[in-house]
PDB file of the backbone (N, CA, C, O) and the ligand in Angstrom, with CONECT records:
HET     ZN  A 101       1
ATOM      1  N   MET A   1     138.187 -25.796 148.729  1.00  0.00           N
ATOM      2  CA  MET A   1     136.706 -25.508 148.512  1.00  0.00           C
ATOM      3  C   MET A   1     136.501 -24.800 147.231  1.00  0.00           C
ATOM      4  O   MET A   1     137.138 -23.790 146.933  1.00  0.00           O
ATOM      5  N   SER A   2     135.508 -25.402 146.394  1.00  0.00           N
ATOM      6  CA  SER A   2     135.351 -24.720 145.178  1.00  0.00           C
ATOM      7  C   SER A   2     134.672 -23.407 145.330  1.00  0.00           C
ATOM      8  O   SER A   2     134.166 -23.126 146.416  1.00  0.00           O
ATOM      9  N   ILE A   3     134.622 -22.620 144.376  1.00  0.00           N
ATOM     10  CA  ILE A   3     133.912 -21.329 144.288  1.00  0.00           C
ATOM     11  C   ILE A   3     132.508 -21.557 144.583  1.00  0.00           C
ATOM     12  O   ILE A   3     131.905 -20.858 145.396  1.00  0.00           O
ATOM     13  N   ARG A   4     131.980 -22.497 143.959  1.00  0.00           N
ATOM     14  CA  ARG A   4     130.449 -22.794 144.010  1.00  0.00           C
ATOM     15  C   ARG A   4     130.109 -23.085 145.494  1.00  0.00           C
ATOM     16  O   ARG A   4     129.161 -22.532 146.051  1.00  0.00           O
ATOM     17  N   VAL A   5     130.908 -23.961 146.099  1.00  0.00           N
ATOM     18  CA  VAL A   5     130.535 -24.425 147.403  1.00  0.00           C
ATOM     19  C   VAL A   5     130.748 -23.198 148.351  1.00  0.00           C
ATOM     20  O   VAL A   5     129.911 -22.981 149.227  1.00  0.00           O
ATOM     21  N   ALA A   6     131.835 -22.392 148.206  1.00  0.00           N
ATOM     22  CA  ALA A   6     131.958 -21.327 149.031  1.00  0.00           C
ATOM     23  C   ALA A   6     130.861 -20.376 148.906  1.00  0.00           C
ATOM     24  O   ALA A   6     130.399 -19.861 149.924  1.00  0.00           O
ATOM     25  N   LEU A   7     130.379 -20.083 147.696  1.00  0.00           N
ATOM     26  CA  LEU A   7     129.183 -19.148 147.439  1.00  0.00           C
ATOM     27  C   LEU A   7     127.862 -19.760 148.066  1.00  0.00           C
ATOM     28  O   LEU A   7     127.004 -19.025 148.555  1.00  0.00           O
ATOM     29  N   GLN A   8     127.745 -21.059 148.031  1.00  0.00           N
ATOM     30  CA  GLN A   8     126.511 -21.654 148.605  1.00  0.00           C
ATOM     31  C   GLN A   8     126.513 -21.498 150.101  1.00  0.00           C
ATOM     32  O   GLN A   8     125.504 -21.161 150.720  1.00  0.00           O
ATOM     33  N   GLU A   9     127.642 -21.746 150.653  1.00  0.00           N
ATOM     34  CA  GLU A   9     127.729 -21.551 152.113  1.00  0.00           C
ATOM     35  C   GLU A   9     127.563 -20.013 152.410  1.00  0.00           C
ATOM     36  O   GLU A   9     126.802 -19.725 153.334  1.00  0.00           O
ATOM     37  N   ARG A  10     128.161 -19.043 151.764  1.00  0.00           N
ATOM     38  CA  ARG A  10     128.042 -17.653 151.989  1.00  0.00           C
ATOM     39  C   ARG A  10     126.558 -17.247 151.831  1.00  0.00           C
ATOM     40  O   ARG A  10     126.028 -16.558 152.703  1.00  0.00           O
ATOM     41  N   SER A  11     125.913 -17.636 150.798  1.00  0.00           N
ATOM     42  CA  SER A  11     124.672 -17.106 150.443  1.00  0.00           C
ATOM     43  C   SER A  11     123.462 -17.890 151.108  1.00  0.00           C
ATOM     44  O   SER A  11     122.321 -17.439 151.014  1.00  0.00           O
ATOM     45  N   GLY A  12     123.724 -19.035 151.759  1.00  0.00           N
ATOM     46  CA  GLY A  12     122.687 -19.844 152.241  1.00  0.00           C
ATOM     47  C   GLY A  12     121.752 -20.333 151.140  1.00  0.00           C
ATOM     48  O   GLY A  12     120.539 -20.410 151.331  1.00  0.00           O
ATOM     49  N   LEU A  13     122.321 -20.656 150.003  1.00  0.00           N
ATOM     50  CA  LEU A  13     121.715 -21.246 148.830  1.00  0.00           C
ATOM     51  C   LEU A  13     120.616 -20.234 148.303  1.00  0.00           C
ATOM     52  O   LEU A  13     119.558 -20.649 147.831  1.00  0.00           O
ATOM     53  N   LYS A  14     120.890 -19.010 148.396  1.00  0.00           N
ATOM     54  CA  LYS A  14     120.037 -17.988 147.726  1.00  0.00           C
ATOM     55  C   LYS A  14     120.809 -17.160 146.775  1.00  0.00           C
ATOM     56  O   LYS A  14     122.030 -17.014 146.841  1.00  0.00           O
ATOM     57  N   CYS A  15     119.987 -16.590 145.831  1.00  0.00           N
ATOM     58  CA  CYS A  15     120.477 -15.580 144.993  1.00  0.00           C
ATOM     59  C   CYS A  15     121.035 -14.382 145.973  1.00  0.00           C
ATOM     60  O   CYS A  15     120.367 -13.926 146.901  1.00  0.00           O
ATOM     61  N   GLU A  16     122.242 -13.980 145.660  1.00  0.00           N
ATOM     62  CA  GLU A  16     122.817 -12.935 146.512  1.00  0.00           C
ATOM     63  C   GLU A  16     122.309 -11.534 146.141  1.00  0.00           C
ATOM     64  O   GLU A  16     122.593 -10.558 146.835  1.00  0.00           O
ATOM     65  N   LEU A  17     121.534 -11.449 145.004  1.00  0.00           N
ATOM     66  CA  LEU A  17     120.972 -10.107 144.694  1.00  0.00           C
ATOM     67  C   LEU A  17     119.629  -9.944 145.024  1.00  0.00           C
ATOM     68  O   LEU A  17     119.245  -8.812 145.318  1.00  0.00           O
ATOM     69  N   CYS A  18     118.767 -10.973 145.025  1.00  0.00           N
ATOM     70  CA  CYS A  18     117.449 -10.851 145.319  1.00  0.00           C
ATOM     71  C   CYS A  18     116.864 -11.924 146.157  1.00  0.00           C
ATOM     72  O   CYS A  18     115.646 -12.078 146.241  1.00  0.00           O
ATOM     73  N   VAL A  19     117.715 -12.659 146.771  1.00  0.00           N
ATOM     74  CA  VAL A  19     117.417 -13.789 147.707  1.00  0.00           C
ATOM     75  C   VAL A  19     116.485 -14.811 147.185  1.00  0.00           C
ATOM     76  O   VAL A  19     115.929 -15.596 147.953  1.00  0.00           O
ATOM     77  N   ALA A  20     116.292 -14.829 145.892  1.00  0.00           N
ATOM     78  CA  ALA A  20     115.517 -15.975 145.233  1.00  0.00           C
ATOM     79  C   ALA A  20     116.155 -17.297 145.550  1.00  0.00           C
ATOM     80  O   ALA A  20     117.366 -17.383 145.754  1.00  0.00           O
ATOM     81  N   VAL A  21     115.391 -18.267 145.589  1.00  0.00           N
ATOM     82  CA  VAL A  21     116.037 -19.630 145.747  1.00  0.00           C
ATOM     83  C   VAL A  21     115.693 -20.365 144.401  1.00  0.00           C
ATOM     84  O   VAL A  21     114.909 -19.880 143.586  1.00  0.00           O
ATOM     85  N   GLY A  22     116.295 -21.496 144.236  1.00  0.00           N
ATOM     86  CA  GLY A  22     116.102 -22.295 143.023  1.00  0.00           C
ATOM     87  C   GLY A  22     117.398 -22.472 142.244  1.00  0.00           C
ATOM     88  O   GLY A  22     118.448 -22.703 142.843  1.00  0.00           O
ATOM     89  N   ALA A  23     117.342 -22.366 140.875  1.00  0.00           N
ATOM     90  CA  ALA A  23     118.401 -22.601 140.110  1.00  0.00           C
ATOM     91  C   ALA A  23     119.379 -21.428 140.262  1.00  0.00           C
ATOM     92  O   ALA A  23     118.983 -20.298 139.977  1.00  0.00           O
ATOM     93  N   LEU A  24     120.492 -21.606 140.646  1.00  0.00           N
ATOM     94  CA  LEU A  24     121.445 -20.542 140.947  1.00  0.00           C
ATOM     95  C   LEU A  24     122.691 -20.666 140.092  1.00  0.00           C
ATOM     96  O   LEU A  24     123.181 -21.770 139.855  1.00  0.00           O
ATOM     97  N   LEU A  25     123.179 -19.590 139.650  1.00  0.00           N
ATOM     98  CA  LEU A  25     124.422 -19.477 138.769  1.00  0.00           C
ATOM     99  C   LEU A  25     125.525 -18.806 139.523  1.00  0.00           C
ATOM    100  O   LEU A  25     125.263 -18.074 140.478  1.00  0.00           O
ATOM    101  N   VAL A  26     126.734 -19.027 139.135  1.00  0.00           N
ATOM    102  CA  VAL A  26     127.909 -18.339 139.663  1.00  0.00           C
ATOM    103  C   VAL A  26     128.190 -17.181 138.650  1.00  0.00           C
ATOM    104  O   VAL A  26     128.436 -17.439 137.472  1.00  0.00           O
ATOM    105  N   PHE A  27     128.150 -15.906 139.124  1.00  0.00           N
ATOM    106  CA  PHE A  27     128.534 -14.867 138.233  1.00  0.00           C
ATOM    107  C   PHE A  27     129.884 -14.383 138.676  1.00  0.00           C
ATOM    108  O   PHE A  27     130.070 -14.067 139.851  1.00  0.00           O
ATOM    109  N   VAL A  28     130.776 -14.320 137.825  1.00  0.00           N
ATOM    110  CA  VAL A  28     132.161 -13.937 138.108  1.00  0.00           C
ATOM    111  C   VAL A  28     132.324 -12.418 137.847  1.00  0.00           C
ATOM    112  O   VAL A  28     132.166 -11.991 136.703  1.00  0.00           O
ATOM    113  N   ALA A  29     132.611 -11.652 138.792  1.00  0.00           N
ATOM    114  CA  ALA A  29     132.646 -10.255 138.521  1.00  0.00           C
ATOM    115  C   ALA A  29     133.973  -9.867 137.786  1.00  0.00           C
ATOM    116  O   ALA A  29     135.074 -10.061 138.302  1.00  0.00           O
ATOM    117  N   PRO A  30     133.806  -9.313 136.567  1.00  0.00           N
ATOM    118  CA  PRO A  30     135.099  -8.894 135.846  1.00  0.00           C
ATOM    119  C   PRO A  30     135.794  -7.789 136.598  1.00  0.00           C
ATOM    120  O   PRO A  30     135.176  -7.026 137.340  1.00  0.00           O
ATOM    121  N   PRO A  31     137.118  -7.718 136.388  1.00  0.00           N
ATOM    122  CA  PRO A  31     137.859  -8.341 135.354  1.00  0.00           C
ATOM    123  C   PRO A  31     138.677  -9.537 135.937  1.00  0.00           C
ATOM    124  O   PRO A  31     139.621 -10.014 135.307  1.00  0.00           O
ATOM    125  N   ASP A  32     138.280 -10.019 137.180  1.00  0.00           N
ATOM    126  CA  ASP A  32     138.999 -11.089 137.722  1.00  0.00           C
ATOM    127  C   ASP A  32     138.249 -12.438 137.523  1.00  0.00           C
ATOM    128  O   ASP A  32     138.004 -13.176 138.477  1.00  0.00           O
ATOM    129  N   ALA A  33     137.927 -12.701 136.356  1.00  0.00           N
ATOM    130  CA  ALA A  33     137.199 -13.921 136.100  1.00  0.00           C
ATOM    131  C   ALA A  33     137.925 -15.186 136.580  1.00  0.00           C
ATOM    132  O   ALA A  33     139.104 -15.347 136.263  1.00  0.00           O
ATOM    133  N   GLY A  34     137.310 -16.042 137.290  1.00  0.00           N
ATOM    134  CA  GLY A  34     137.851 -17.267 137.791  1.00  0.00           C
ATOM    135  C   GLY A  34     138.795 -17.099 138.981  1.00  0.00           C
ATOM    136  O   GLY A  34     139.620 -17.958 139.292  1.00  0.00           O
ATOM    137  N   GLY A  35     138.634 -15.982 139.608  1.00  0.00           N
ATOM    138  CA  GLY A  35     139.469 -15.812 140.850  1.00  0.00           C
ATOM    139  C   GLY A  35     139.093 -16.562 141.996  1.00  0.00           C
ATOM    140  O   GLY A  35     139.433 -17.740 142.109  1.00  0.00           O
ATOM    141  N   ASP A  36     138.384 -15.943 142.899  1.00  0.00           N
ATOM    142  CA  ASP A  36     137.867 -16.666 144.113  1.00  0.00           C
ATOM    143  C   ASP A  36     136.486 -16.337 144.400  1.00  0.00           C
ATOM    144  O   ASP A  36     135.858 -15.554 143.687  1.00  0.00           O
ATOM    145  N   ALA A  37     135.981 -16.913 145.430  1.00  0.00           N
ATOM    146  CA  ALA A  37     134.595 -16.635 145.789  1.00  0.00           C
ATOM    147  C   ALA A  37     134.276 -15.230 146.103  1.00  0.00           C
ATOM    148  O   ALA A  37     133.170 -14.746 145.859  1.00  0.00           O
ATOM    149  N   GLY A  38     135.339 -14.513 146.696  1.00  0.00           N
ATOM    150  CA  GLY A  38     135.163 -13.051 147.031  1.00  0.00           C
ATOM    151  C   GLY A  38     134.956 -12.251 145.775  1.00  0.00           C
ATOM    152  O   GLY A  38     134.484 -11.120 145.884  1.00  0.00           O
ATOM    153  N   LYS A  39     135.255 -12.716 144.637  1.00  0.00           N
ATOM    154  CA  LYS A  39     134.968 -11.879 143.411  1.00  0.00           C
ATOM    155  C   LYS A  39     133.856 -12.509 142.568  1.00  0.00           C
ATOM    156  O   LYS A  39     133.726 -12.239 141.375  1.00  0.00           O
ATOM    157  N   CYS A  40     133.079 -13.335 143.210  1.00  0.00           N
ATOM    158  CA  CYS A  40     131.824 -13.906 142.522  1.00  0.00           C
ATOM    159  C   CYS A  40     130.654 -13.690 143.362  1.00  0.00           C
ATOM    160  O   CYS A  40     130.742 -13.555 144.583  1.00  0.00           O
ATOM    161  N   VAL A  41     129.473 -13.655 142.664  1.00  0.00           N
ATOM    162  CA  VAL A  41     128.280 -13.674 143.389  1.00  0.00           C
ATOM    163  C   VAL A  41     127.363 -14.770 142.883  1.00  0.00           C
ATOM    164  O   VAL A  41     127.319 -15.060 141.688  1.00  0.00           O
ATOM    165  N   GLN A  42     126.599 -15.403 143.851  1.00  0.00           N
ATOM    166  CA  GLN A  42     125.724 -16.433 143.358  1.00  0.00           C
ATOM    167  C   GLN A  42     124.309 -15.737 142.867  1.00  0.00           C
ATOM    168  O   GLN A  42     123.720 -14.973 143.631  1.00  0.00           O
ATOM    169  N   ILE A  43     123.858 -16.000 141.721  1.00  0.00           N
ATOM    170  CA  ILE A  43     122.675 -15.283 141.262  1.00  0.00           C
ATOM    171  C   ILE A  43     121.598 -16.305 140.626  1.00  0.00           C
ATOM    172  O   ILE A  43     121.878 -17.412 140.164  1.00  0.00           O
ATOM    173  N   CYS A  44     120.535 -15.825 140.680  1.00  0.00           N
ATOM    174  CA  CYS A  44     119.377 -16.608 140.066  1.00  0.00           C
ATOM    175  C   CYS A  44     119.355 -16.361 138.523  1.00  0.00           C
ATOM    176  O   CYS A  44     120.019 -15.417 138.095  1.00  0.00           O
ATOM    177  N   SER A  45     118.720 -17.054 137.753  1.00  0.00           N
ATOM    178  CA  SER A  45     118.737 -16.926 136.187  1.00  0.00           C
ATOM    179  C   SER A  45     118.206 -15.500 135.857  1.00  0.00           C
ATOM    180  O   SER A  45     118.672 -14.879 134.902  1.00  0.00           O
ATOM    181  N   SER A  46     117.256 -14.998 136.631  1.00  0.00           N
ATOM    182  CA  SER A  46     116.587 -13.772 136.256  1.00  0.00           C
ATOM    183  C   SER A  46     117.532 -12.564 136.379  1.00  0.00           C
ATOM    184  O   SER A  46     117.368 -11.514 135.757  1.00  0.00           O
ATOM    185  N   ARG A  47     118.620 -12.830 137.309  1.00  0.00           N
ATOM    186  CA  ARG A  47     119.587 -11.555 137.349  1.00  0.00           C
ATOM    187  C   ARG A  47     120.629 -11.846 136.429  1.00  0.00           C
ATOM    188  O   ARG A  47     121.411 -10.921 136.207  1.00  0.00           O
ATOM    189  N   GLU A  48     120.823 -12.971 135.822  1.00  0.00           N
ATOM    190  CA  GLU A  48     121.824 -13.219 134.903  1.00  0.00           C
ATOM    191  C   GLU A  48     121.856 -12.209 133.750  1.00  0.00           C
ATOM    192  O   GLU A  48     122.897 -11.616 133.465  1.00  0.00           O
ATOM    193  N   GLY A  49     120.707 -12.020 133.091  1.00  0.00           N
ATOM    194  CA  GLY A  49     120.568 -11.226 132.025  1.00  0.00           C
ATOM    195  C   GLY A  49     120.897  -9.712 132.404  1.00  0.00           C
ATOM    196  O   GLY A  49     121.443  -8.960 131.598  1.00  0.00           O
ATOM    197  N   GLN A  50     120.550  -9.345 133.604  1.00  0.00           N
ATOM    198  CA  GLN A  50     120.721  -8.134 134.028  1.00  0.00           C
ATOM    199  C   GLN A  50     122.238  -7.692 134.204  1.00  0.00           C
ATOM    200  O   GLN A  50     122.671  -6.601 133.834  1.00  0.00           O
ATOM    201  N   LEU A  51     122.990  -8.691 134.820  1.00  0.00           N
ATOM    202  CA  LEU A  51     124.436  -8.553 134.959  1.00  0.00           C
ATOM    203  C   LEU A  51     125.167  -8.602 133.565  1.00  0.00           C
ATOM    204  O   LEU A  51     126.174  -7.942 133.308  1.00  0.00           O
ATOM    205  N   ALA A  52     124.572  -9.417 132.745  1.00  0.00           N
ATOM    206  CA  ALA A  52     125.219  -9.479 131.433  1.00  0.00           C
ATOM    207  C   ALA A  52     124.868  -8.204 130.563  1.00  0.00           C
ATOM    208  O   ALA A  52     125.358  -8.064 129.442  1.00  0.00           O
ATOM    209  N   GLY A  53     124.046  -7.326 131.092  1.00  0.00           N
ATOM    210  CA  GLY A  53     123.762  -6.084 130.468  1.00  0.00           C
ATOM    211  C   GLY A  53     122.577  -6.146 129.447  1.00  0.00           C
ATOM    212  O   GLY A  53     122.270  -5.162 128.775  1.00  0.00           O
ATOM    213  N   THR A  54     121.983  -7.242 129.367  1.00  0.00           N
ATOM    214  CA  THR A  54     120.880  -7.352 128.378  1.00  0.00           C
ATOM    215  C   THR A  54     119.497  -6.941 128.864  1.00  0.00           C
ATOM    216  O   THR A  54     118.563  -6.745 128.086  1.00  0.00           O
ATOM    217  N   GLU A  55     119.406  -6.816 130.219  1.00  0.00           N
ATOM    218  CA  GLU A  55     118.186  -6.334 130.830  1.00  0.00           C
ATOM    219  C   GLU A  55     118.497  -5.202 131.822  1.00  0.00           C
ATOM    220  O   GLU A  55     119.603  -5.095 132.353  1.00  0.00           O
ATOM    221  N   SER A  56     117.558  -4.433 132.029  1.00  0.00           N
ATOM    222  CA  SER A  56     117.735  -3.299 133.043  1.00  0.00           C
ATOM    223  C   SER A  56     117.695  -3.761 134.449  1.00  0.00           C
ATOM    224  O   SER A  56     116.733  -4.417 134.848  1.00  0.00           O
ATOM    225  N   VAL A  57     118.688  -3.455 135.222  1.00  0.00           N
ATOM    226  CA  VAL A  57     118.746  -3.921 136.615  1.00  0.00           C
ATOM    227  C   VAL A  57     117.564  -3.060 137.335  1.00  0.00           C
ATOM    228  O   VAL A  57     117.025  -3.463 138.366  1.00  0.00           O
ATOM    229  N   ASN A  58     117.227  -1.893 136.725  1.00  0.00           N
ATOM    230  CA  ASN A  58     116.166  -1.102 137.447  1.00  0.00           C
ATOM    231  C   ASN A  58     114.891  -1.669 137.579  1.00  0.00           C
ATOM    232  O   ASN A  58     114.032  -1.031 138.188  1.00  0.00           O
ATOM    233  N   ALA A  59     114.614  -2.854 137.067  1.00  0.00           N
ATOM    234  CA  ALA A  59     113.408  -3.552 137.262  1.00  0.00           C
ATOM    235  C   ALA A  59     113.222  -3.812 138.843  1.00  0.00           C
ATOM    236  O   ALA A  59     112.128  -3.864 139.405  1.00  0.00           O
ATOM    237  N   ASN A  60     114.415  -3.959 139.431  1.00  0.00           N
ATOM    238  CA  ASN A  60     114.336  -4.217 140.974  1.00  0.00           C
ATOM    239  C   ASN A  60     114.626  -2.964 141.684  1.00  0.00           C
ATOM    240  O   ASN A  60     115.766  -2.504 141.605  1.00  0.00           O
ATOM    241  N   PRO A  61     113.685  -2.334 142.399  1.00  0.00           N
ATOM    242  CA  PRO A  61     113.951  -1.018 143.035  1.00  0.00           C
ATOM    243  C   PRO A  61     114.948  -1.082 144.107  1.00  0.00           C
ATOM    244  O   PRO A  61     115.318  -0.008 144.583  1.00  0.00           O
ATOM    245  N   GLU A  62     115.460  -2.219 144.579  1.00  0.00           N
ATOM    246  CA  GLU A  62     116.507  -2.318 145.472  1.00  0.00           C
ATOM    247  C   GLU A  62     117.944  -2.238 144.832  1.00  0.00           C
ATOM    248  O   GLU A  62     118.960  -2.188 145.526  1.00  0.00           O
ATOM    249  N   HIS A  63     117.950  -2.232 143.520  1.00  0.00           N
ATOM    250  CA  HIS A  63     119.154  -2.193 142.796  1.00  0.00           C
ATOM    251  C   HIS A  63     119.194  -0.983 141.934  1.00  0.00           C
ATOM    252  O   HIS A  63     118.254  -0.655 141.210  1.00  0.00           O
ATOM    253  N   LEU A  64     120.337  -0.315 142.038  1.00  0.00           N
ATOM    254  CA  LEU A  64     120.564   0.868 141.280  1.00  0.00           C
ATOM    255  C   LEU A  64     121.765   0.527 140.255  1.00  0.00           C
ATOM    256  O   LEU A  64     122.802  -0.019 140.631  1.00  0.00           O
ATOM    257  N   GLU A  65     121.539   0.867 139.056  1.00  0.00           N
ATOM    258  CA  GLU A  65     122.493   0.550 138.018  1.00  0.00           C
ATOM    259  C   GLU A  65     123.496   1.768 137.892  1.00  0.00           C
ATOM    260  O   GLU A  65     123.127   2.941 137.946  1.00  0.00           O
ATOM    261  N   GLY A  66     124.673   1.399 137.737  1.00  0.00           N
ATOM    262  CA  GLY A  66     125.662   2.516 137.586  1.00  0.00           C
ATOM    263  C   GLY A  66     126.884   2.080 136.786  1.00  0.00           C
ATOM    264  O   GLY A  66     126.903   0.936 136.333  1.00  0.00           O
ATOM    265  N   LYS A  67     127.848   2.863 136.592  1.00  0.00           N
ATOM    266  CA  LYS A  67     129.038   2.573 135.962  1.00  0.00           C
ATOM    267  C   LYS A  67     130.221   3.083 136.667  1.00  0.00           C
ATOM    268  O   LYS A  67     130.214   4.217 137.147  1.00  0.00           O
ATOM    269  N   ALA A  68     131.279   2.272 136.757  1.00  0.00           N
ATOM    270  CA  ALA A  68     132.487   2.621 137.419  1.00  0.00           C
ATOM    271  C   ALA A  68     133.631   2.179 136.675  1.00  0.00           C
ATOM    272  O   ALA A  68     133.705   0.986 136.380  1.00  0.00           O
ATOM    273  N   SER A  69     134.621   3.060 136.297  1.00  0.00           N
ATOM    274  CA  SER A  69     135.678   2.748 135.506  1.00  0.00           C
ATOM    275  C   SER A  69     135.301   1.996 134.261  1.00  0.00           C
ATOM    276  O   SER A  69     136.069   1.142 133.819  1.00  0.00           O
ATOM    277  N   GLY A  70     134.180   2.264 133.685  1.00  0.00           N
ATOM    278  CA  GLY A  70     133.644   1.735 132.376  1.00  0.00           C
ATOM    279  C   GLY A  70     133.026   0.465 132.586  1.00  0.00           C
ATOM    280  O   GLY A  70     132.614  -0.165 131.612  1.00  0.00           O
ATOM    281  N   GLN A  71     132.902  -0.032 133.873  1.00  0.00           N
ATOM    282  CA  GLN A  71     132.221  -1.336 134.105  1.00  0.00           C
ATOM    283  C   GLN A  71     130.883  -1.041 134.649  1.00  0.00           C
ATOM    284  O   GLN A  71     130.654  -0.037 135.323  1.00  0.00           O
ATOM    285  N   LYS A  72     129.956  -1.978 134.329  1.00  0.00           N
ATOM    286  CA  LYS A  72     128.595  -1.842 134.866  1.00  0.00           C
ATOM    287  C   LYS A  72     128.684  -2.333 136.281  1.00  0.00           C
ATOM    288  O   LYS A  72     129.370  -3.317 136.556  1.00  0.00           O
ATOM    289  N   ILE A  73     127.982  -1.646 137.215  1.00  0.00           N
ATOM    290  CA  ILE A  73     128.009  -2.049 138.545  1.00  0.00           C
ATOM    291  C   ILE A  73     126.507  -1.997 139.074  1.00  0.00           C
ATOM    292  O   ILE A  73     125.668  -1.305 138.497  1.00  0.00           O
ATOM    293  N   VAL A  74     126.229  -2.703 140.111  1.00  0.00           N
ATOM    294  CA  VAL A  74     124.985  -2.735 140.778  1.00  0.00           C
ATOM    295  C   VAL A  74     125.137  -2.222 142.177  1.00  0.00           C
ATOM    296  O   VAL A  74     125.965  -2.725 142.937  1.00  0.00           O
ATOM    297  N   ILE A  75     124.333  -1.202 142.546  1.00  0.00           N
ATOM    298  CA  ILE A  75     124.452  -0.767 143.942  1.00  0.00           C
ATOM    299  C   ILE A  75     123.208  -1.174 144.624  1.00  0.00           C
ATOM    300  O   ILE A  75     122.108  -1.008 144.096  1.00  0.00           O
ATOM    301  N   PHE A  76     123.361  -1.689 145.755  1.00  0.00           N
ATOM    302  CA  PHE A  76     122.269  -2.193 146.584  1.00  0.00           C
ATOM    303  C   PHE A  76     121.803  -0.989 147.415  1.00  0.00           C
ATOM    304  O   PHE A  76     122.557  -0.460 148.232  1.00  0.00           O
ATOM    305  N   THR A  77     120.564  -0.567 147.198  1.00  0.00           N
ATOM    306  CA  THR A  77     120.065   0.596 147.865  1.00  0.00           C
ATOM    307  C   THR A  77     120.020   0.462 149.427  1.00  0.00           C
ATOM    308  O   THR A  77     120.016   1.481 150.118  1.00  0.00           O
ATOM    309  N   LYS A  78     119.987  -0.759 149.974  1.00  0.00           N
ATOM    310  CA  LYS A  78     120.053  -1.007 151.406  1.00  0.00           C
ATOM    311  C   LYS A  78     121.358  -0.570 151.923  1.00  0.00           C
ATOM    312  O   LYS A  78     121.400  -0.188 153.092  1.00  0.00           O
ATOM    313  N   PHE A  79     122.424  -0.573 151.217  1.00  0.00           N
ATOM    314  CA  PHE A  79     123.727  -0.107 151.616  1.00  0.00           C
ATOM    315  C   PHE A  79     123.984   1.355 151.373  1.00  0.00           C
ATOM    316  O   PHE A  79     125.038   1.866 151.751  1.00  0.00           O
ATOM    317  N   VAL A  80     123.090   2.013 150.779  1.00  0.00           N
ATOM    318  CA  VAL A  80     123.313   3.515 150.409  1.00  0.00           C
ATOM    319  C   VAL A  80     122.673   4.352 151.532  1.00  0.00           C
ATOM    320  O   VAL A  80     121.514   4.197 151.917  1.00  0.00           O
ATOM    321  N   LYS A  81     123.569   5.280 152.032  1.00  0.00           N
ATOM    322  CA  LYS A  81     123.135   6.170 153.051  1.00  0.00           C
ATOM    323  C   LYS A  81     122.061   7.175 152.545  1.00  0.00           C
ATOM    324  O   LYS A  81     122.162   7.742 151.457  1.00  0.00           O
ATOM    325  N   LYS A  82     121.134   7.338 153.319  1.00  0.00           N
ATOM    326  CA  LYS A  82     120.049   8.259 152.894  1.00  0.00           C
ATOM    327  C   LYS A  82     120.268   9.599 153.534  1.00  0.00           C
ATOM    328  O   LYS A  82     119.483  10.522 153.319  1.00  0.00           O
TER     329      LYS A  82
HETATM  330 ZN    ZN A 101     118.062 -13.162 142.078  1.00  0.00          ZN2+
END
């Protein structure tokens, strides 16, 4: 199964960051580029710039931007204990 097909099945054909539907891209989480679907997320084009670091993730209140080990990460507030 290709990474793209695996991601499509996992995500239900939605962006895994904001559940947008439409044109979706495969974002490979560094540093394991090209690994497997477990290291990738399916995203819409509006999230692509955010993950590439050219836009602020904070535009979406459900996403918190952070850094871990020098890498940019996105924390989903729904998974954060309050
Ligand atoms: Zn999205």
